[in-house]
C-alpha positions as CSV (number, residue, x, y, z in Angstrom):
1,X,-24.0,-10.4,17.7
2,X,-22.4,-9.9,21.1
3,X,-25.4,-11.9,23.1
4,X,-24.8,-14.8,20.1
5,X,-21.1,-14.9,21.1
6,X,-21.7,-14.6,24.8
7,X,-24.1,-17.5,24.8
8,X,-22.3,-19.8,22.8
9,X,-19.4,-19.2,25.3
10,X,-21.5,-19.3,28.5
11,X,-22.4,-23.2,27.0
12,X,-18.8,-24.3,26.2
13,X,-17.6,-22.9,29.6
14,X,-20.9,-24.9,31.5
15,X,-20.0,-28.1,29.9
16,X,-16.4,-27.8,30.8
17,X,-16.9,-26.9,34.3
18,X,-19.5,-29.6,34.9
19,X,-18.8,-32.8,32.5
20,X,-14.7,-32.2,32.5
21,X,-13.5,-32.5,36.2
22,X,-12.3,-34.8,38.6
23,X,-15.7,-36.4,39.2
24,X,-16.9,-36.4,35.6
25,X,-16.1,-39.4,33.1
26,X,-14.9,-39.1,30.0
27,X,-17.8,-40.1,27.7
28,X,-19.8,-39.2,24.0
29,X,-22.4,-36.7,25.5
30,X,-19.7,-34.7,26.9
31,X,-17.3,-34.7,23.9
32,X,-20.6,-34.1,21.8
33,X,-21.4,-31.2,23.9
34,X,-18.0,-29.4,23.5
35,X,-18.4,-29.9,19.9
36,X,-21.4,-28.6,19.3
37,X,-20.6,-25.2,21.7
38,X,-17.0,-24.9,19.6
39,X,-19.0,-25.5,16.3
40,X,-21.4,-22.6,17.4
41,X,-18.6,-20.6,18.1
42,X,-17.4,-20.9,14.6
43,X,-20.4,-20.1,12.8
44,X,-21.0,-17.0,14.6
45,X,-17.7,-15.6,14.7
46,X,-16.6,-16.9,11.0
47,X,-19.6,-17.5,8.9
48,X,-20.2,-16.3,5.9
49,X,-23.8,-15.9,5.9
50,X,-24.1,-18.2,3.5
51,X,-25.9,-22.1,3.9
52,X,-27.1,-24.6,2.0
53,X,-28.2,-28.0,1.3
54,X,-26.6,-30.3,-1.1
55,X,-29.0,-31.0,-4.5
56,X,-26.4,-32.7,-6.6
57,X,-22.9,-34.5,-5.4
58,X,-20.1,-35.9,-8.5
59,X,-16.8,-36.3,-6.1
60,X,-15.8,-32.6,-5.6
61,X,-18.3,-30.7,-6.9
62,X,-21.3,-29.8,-4.7
63,X,-24.3,-28.0,-6.6
64,X,-27.2,-26.6,-4.4
65,X,-30.6,-25.0,-5.2
66,X,-30.0,-22.0,-2.8
67,X,-29.6,-18.1,-3.3
68,X,-27.3,-17.6,-6.2
69,X,-23.8,-16.2,-4.8
70,X,-22.3,-15.0,-7.9
71,X,-19.0,-16.3,-9.7
72,X,-15.7,-16.6,-7.4
73,X,-17.6,-15.5,-4.7
74,X,-16.4,-17.7,-2.6
75,X,-13.1,-18.8,-3.8
76,X,-11.0,-19.5,-0.9
77,X,-13.2,-20.1,1.9
78,X,-14.5,-23.3,3.8
79,X,-17.1,-25.3,3.1
80,X,-18.2,-27.2,7.0
81,X,-20.8,-30.1,6.1
82,X,-23.6,-29.4,9.1
83,X,-25.3,-32.7,8.3
84,X,-24.8,-35.9,7.0
85,X,-22.2,-38.9,7.2
86,X,-19.5,-36.2,6.9
87,X,-20.7,-33.9,9.6
88,X,-18.1,-31.4,10.8
89,X,-15.4,-32.0,7.8
90,X,-14.0,-28.9,6.4
91,X,-13.7,-28.2,2.5
92,X,-11.7,-25.8,0.8
93,X,-13.4,-24.1,-2.5
94,X,-11.5,-23.2,-5.3
95,X,-14.0,-22.4,-7.2
96,X,-17.7,-21.1,-7.4
97,X,-20.2,-20.3,-9.4
98,X,-24.1,-19.3,-9.1
99,X,-24.8,-22.9,-7.5
100,X,-22.1,-24.8,-7.7
101,X,-19.1,-25.0,-5.0
102,X,-16.1,-26.7,-6.5
103,X,-13.1,-28.5,-4.1
104,X,-10.3,-29.7,-6.0
105,X,-8.5,-32.6,-4.4
106,X,-11.3,-33.5,-2.2
107,X,-13.8,-36.5,-2.7
108,X,-16.9,-35.2,-1.1
109,X,-18.7,-38.5,-2.4
110,X,-16.4,-40.7,-1.0
111,X,-16.3,-39.3,2.0
112,X,-20.2,-39.5,2.0
113,X,-22.0,-36.8,1.5
114,X,-25.6,-36.9,-0.2
115,X,-27.9,-35.2,-1.7
116,X,-30.2,-33.4,1.3
117,X,-26.9,-33.0,3.7
118,X,-26.6,-29.6,4.9
119,X,-23.8,-27.2,4.7
120,X,-22.5,-23.7,5.7
121,X,-19.3,-21.4,4.4
122,X,-16.8,-20.1,6.5
123,X,-14.1,-17.3,5.9
124,X,-10.7,-19.4,5.4
125,X,-10.3,-21.6,8.6
126,X,-8.8,-24.5,7.2
127,X,-6.3,-23.2,5.4
128,X,-5.6,-19.6,7.4
129,X,-7.3,-20.6,10.6
130,X,-9.1,-17.6,10.6
131,X,-9.7,-15.0,8.1
132,X,-6.8,-13.0,6.9
133,X,-8.5,-9.6,6.3
134,X,-8.1,-10.0,2.6
135,X,-10.6,-9.1,0.2
136,X,-11.7,-13.2,-0.2
137,X,-11.6,-14.0,3.1
138,X,-12.4,-11.2,5.2
139,X,-16.3,-9.7,6.0
140,X,-16.7,-5.9,5.2
141,X,-16.7,-3.8,7.9
142,X,-18.3,-0.3,7.8
143,X,-16.3,2.0,9.5
144,X,-17.5,5.6,10.8
145,X,-16.9,8.6,9.0
146,X,-13.9,10.2,9.9
147,X,-12.8,7.3,12.4
148,X,-9.3,6.7,10.1
149,X,-7.0,9.3,10.9
150,X,-3.9,10.9,12.1
151,X,-5.2,11.1,15.7
152,X,-5.6,7.3,15.8
153,X,-2.1,5.9,15.0
154,X,1.1,6.6,16.4
155,X,4.1,9.3,14.2
156,X,5.3,6.9,11.8
157,X,3.3,3.6,12.6
158,X,2.8,3.2,9.2
159,X,6.0,2.2,7.0
160,X,7.0,-0.2,5.1
161,X,8.1,-2.4,7.9
162,X,4.3,-3.0,8.9
163,X,3.7,-4.1,5.0
164,X,4.5,-7.5,3.5
165,X,6.7,-7.1,0.3
166,X,4.6,-5.5,-2.6
167,X,1.5,-5.6,-0.2
168,X,1.4,-2.0,-1.1
169,X,2.1,-1.8,-5.3
170,X,2.0,0.3,-7.8
171,X,-1.4,-0.1,-8.7
172,X,-1.7,2.6,-6.3
173,X,-2.4,6.1,-7.8
174,X,0.7,8.8,-6.8
175,X,2.1,11.4,-8.7
176,X,5.2,11.4,-10.4
177,X,7.8,14.5,-11.1
178,X,10.0,15.0,-14.7
179,X,12.1,17.6,-15.7
180,X,14.4,18.1,-19.3
181,X,16.7,21.2,-20.0
182,X,19.1,21.6,-22.8
183,X,20.7,24.2,-25.3
184,X,18.7,25.0,-28.4
185,X,20.4,27.1,-31.2
186,X,19.0,30.1,-33.1
187,X,16.7,29.3,-35.1
188,X,15.9,26.1,-34.0
189,X,12.8,23.9,-32.4
190,X,12.6,21.4,-29.5
191,X,9.7,19.1,-29.1
192,X,9.1,17.9,-25.6
193,X,7.3,14.6,-24.8
194,X,6.1,14.8,-21.0
195,X,3.5,12.4,-19.7
196,X,-0.3,11.4,-19.8
197,X,-1.9,12.8,-17.3
198,X,0.1,15.7,-16.6
199,X,-0.3,19.0,-15.2
200,X,0.4,22.2,-17.1
201,X,4.8,22.3,-17.1
202,X,6.6,25.1,-15.0
203,X,8.9,26.3,-17.8
204,X,11.7,28.3,-18.1
205,X,13.1,30.2,-20.9
206,X,14.8,33.9,-22.3
207,X,11.8,36.1,-22.7
208,X,13.6,37.8,-25.2
209,X,14.0,35.5,-27.9
210,X,12.4,32.3,-26.8
211,X,8.7,31.3,-27.1
212,X,6.8,28.3,-26.2
213,X,4.9,26.7,-29.0
214,X,2.1,24.5,-29.4
215,X,3.5,20.2,-30.1
216,X,3.9,19.4,-33.9
217,X,3.1,16.1,-33.1
218,X,-0.3,14.9,-34.1
219,X,-1.7,12.4,-32.5
220,X,-5.0,11.4,-31.0
221,X,-4.3,10.9,-27.2
222,X,-3.7,13.1,-24.1
223,X,0.0,13.1,-23.7
224,X,1.3,16.0,-22.3
225,X,3.9,18.0,-25.7
226,X,4.9,21.1,-26.3
227,X,8.0,22.9,-28.1
228,X,10.7,25.8,-27.3
229,X,11.5,27.8,-30.0
230,X,14.8,30.1,-30.2
231,X,13.6,33.2,-32.4
232,X,16.9,34.9,-32.9
233,X,20.6,34.0,-33.5
234,X,21.8,33.2,-30.0
235,X,21.8,29.6,-28.3
236,X,19.5,29.7,-25.7
237,X,19.1,27.6,-22.7
238,X,15.8,26.0,-21.7
239,X,14.3,24.0,-18.6
240,X,11.0,22.7,-18.0
241,X,9.2,21.1,-14.8
242,X,6.3,19.0,-14.4
243,X,3.7,16.6,-12.4
244,X,1.6,14.4,-13.3
245,X,-0.6,11.0,-12.0
246,X,0.9,7.7,-12.3
247,X,1.0,4.7,-10.6
248,X,4.6,3.6,-12.0
249,X,7.8,4.0,-10.4
250,X,10.5,3.1,-12.9
251,X,13.1,6.6,-13.4
252,X,14.5,6.8,-16.3
253,X,17.2,9.5,-17.7
254,X,17.8,10.2,-21.6
255,X,20.3,12.4,-22.6
256,X,22.4,13.9,-25.8
257,X,26.0,14.2,-25.9
258,X,28.0,15.5,-28.0
259,X,30.8,13.3,-29.3
260,X,33.1,15.9,-30.3
261,X,33.1,17.9,-26.8
262,X,31.7,15.2,-24.7
263,X,28.6,18.1,-23.7
264,X,25.7,17.0,-22.5
265,X,23.4,19.3,-24.7
266,X,20.1,18.0,-23.6
267,X,18.8,15.8,-21.2
268,X,15.0,14.8,-20.4
269,X,14.8,13.1,-16.8
270,X,11.5,11.6,-15.2
271,X,9.9,9.0,-11.8
272,X,9.0,6.7,-15.2
273,X,9.7,6.0,-18.8
274,X,8.3,8.1,-21.6
275,X,4.5,7.2,-22.4
276,X,4.3,3.9,-24.5
277,X,7.9,2.4,-22.7
278,X,6.9,1.2,-19.3
279,X,8.2,-1.9,-18.1
280,X,10.9,-1.9,-20.8
281,X,15.0,-2.6,-19.5
282,X,16.2,-1.0,-23.3
283,X,14.9,1.3,-25.9
284,X,13.0,-0.4,-28.5
285,X,14.1,-0.6,-32.2
286,X,11.8,1.9,-32.8
287,X,12.4,4.1,-30.0
288,X,10.8,7.7,-30.0
289,X,12.5,10.1,-27.8
290,X,11.2,12.8,-25.4
291,X,13.0,15.4,-27.1
292,X,13.4,16.0,-30.2
293,X,15.5,19.0,-32.4
294,X,14.7,20.3,-35.2
295,X,16.6,20.7,-37.6
296,X,18.3,17.4,-35.8
297,X,21.1,17.2,-34.0
298,X,24.5,16.2,-36.2
299,X,27.3,14.4,-34.7
300,X,25.5,14.0,-31.2
301,X,24.9,10.3,-29.4
302,X,22.2,9.4,-27.1
303,X,21.9,7.6,-23.9
304,X,18.7,6.4,-22.6
305,X,18.6,4.7,-19.4
306,X,15.5,2.8,-18.6
307,X,14.7,1.8,-15.3
308,X,17.7,4.2,-13.3
309,X,18.0,3.4,-9.8
310,X,16.2,5.4,-7.8
311,X,18.7,6.9,-5.3
312,X,20.9,8.0,-8.4
313,X,17.9,9.6,-9.9
314,X,17.4,12.1,-6.5
315,X,21.0,12.4,-7.0
316,X,21.0,13.7,-10.3
317,X,17.6,16.1,-9.8
318,X,18.0,17.3,-6.6
319,X,21.5,18.4,-7.0
320,X,20.5,20.3,-10.1
321,X,17.6,22.2,-7.8
322,X,19.7,23.0,-4.7
323,X,22.5,24.2,-7.0
324,X,20.2,25.8,-9.2
325,X,21.8,25.1,-12.6
326,X,20.5,23.4,-15.5
327,X,20.6,19.7,-15.3
328,X,22.3,19.5,-19.0
329,X,24.6,21.9,-17.7
330,X,25.4,20.3,-14.4
331,X,26.0,16.7,-15.6
332,X,28.6,18.3,-18.4
333,X,30.5,19.9,-15.2
334,X,30.5,17.6,-12.1
335,X,29.3,14.2,-13.9
336,X,30.3,11.5,-16.2
337,X,29.0,8.9,-17.8
338,X,30.1,5.4,-17.3
339,X,29.8,2.9,-20.3
340,X,29.7,-0.1,-18.0
341,X,27.6,0.9,-15.2
342,X,25.6,3.0,-17.3
343,X,25.2,5.4,-14.8
344,X,26.1,9.3,-14.1
345,X,29.0,9.1,-11.8
346,X,30.0,12.5,-9.8
347,X,33.3,13.5,-10.5
348,X,36.2,13.7,-8.1
349,X,36.1,17.6,-7.9
350,X,36.6,20.7,-5.4
351,X,35.0,23.5,-5.6
352,X,36.7,26.5,-4.3
């Protein structure tokens, strides 16, 4: 490849040096030689490696009998005619199948493309003036093992400023975290739903009279579920943290508030909604909460918050960890729920 590029560049330089000086008149031969040299560079630098001969032509469609290329192989690339009346014309490929190239909006037949004319397919130089290093317009590049590592980048050189919006999207796998806490009265049980692709949770409870039981929900899926059961008469607080694999990123906060006292008796917070509710802005009519008490609590109300602001979510969770306070107790003591903004906002407290 290097030798081919050098040869083409050398040929172009020779033409430019010998035929375009003050003593050489402009003529068709000179321009033709320059054009051939430039086209050669395009073929070498931007060619996909596929070329063919027109078998049939009809308006914006040409067929060929050359090697099959597969459906949509060349979508977004450029057909360049290399012989015939339309030689040198560029056409964007909008659709392709095994032996068919479609160029919507162009009339190749009217331009003079005929059966027997030859063509090559280049990466997209008509629209982008060079391939764009994406899955459509970029050639595959083989990298040596371990050639891309931290030694090849300056510290913090890869960050959000270096990428177009949404270029790194939520299809990329990452891990998320969730937590739940609450008060469970003696003889009662609370069932917790985690997420799919969960790691085992870190749970907390008073060992003397609390048990962690299997879920009471029978379901043929892999969503993480378990129960806390208080085997005594004293109300006990419980807590759990877990990590899971996800591709979403929409924090969710669910809490249960006592109507009479305003206390938060249970909360479930996660970097994603409960399983089955991704992408929603509000709970559906058949919403199944991720925290369920048996027997059911009375005189309480649910606060269901989809797409909770990330900064607000992190404030709640981080503050609970830093202060070493159960999340539901912290919300009761230090936060108010704002019905207008649908947010938990810190109280103006001065701790002595």
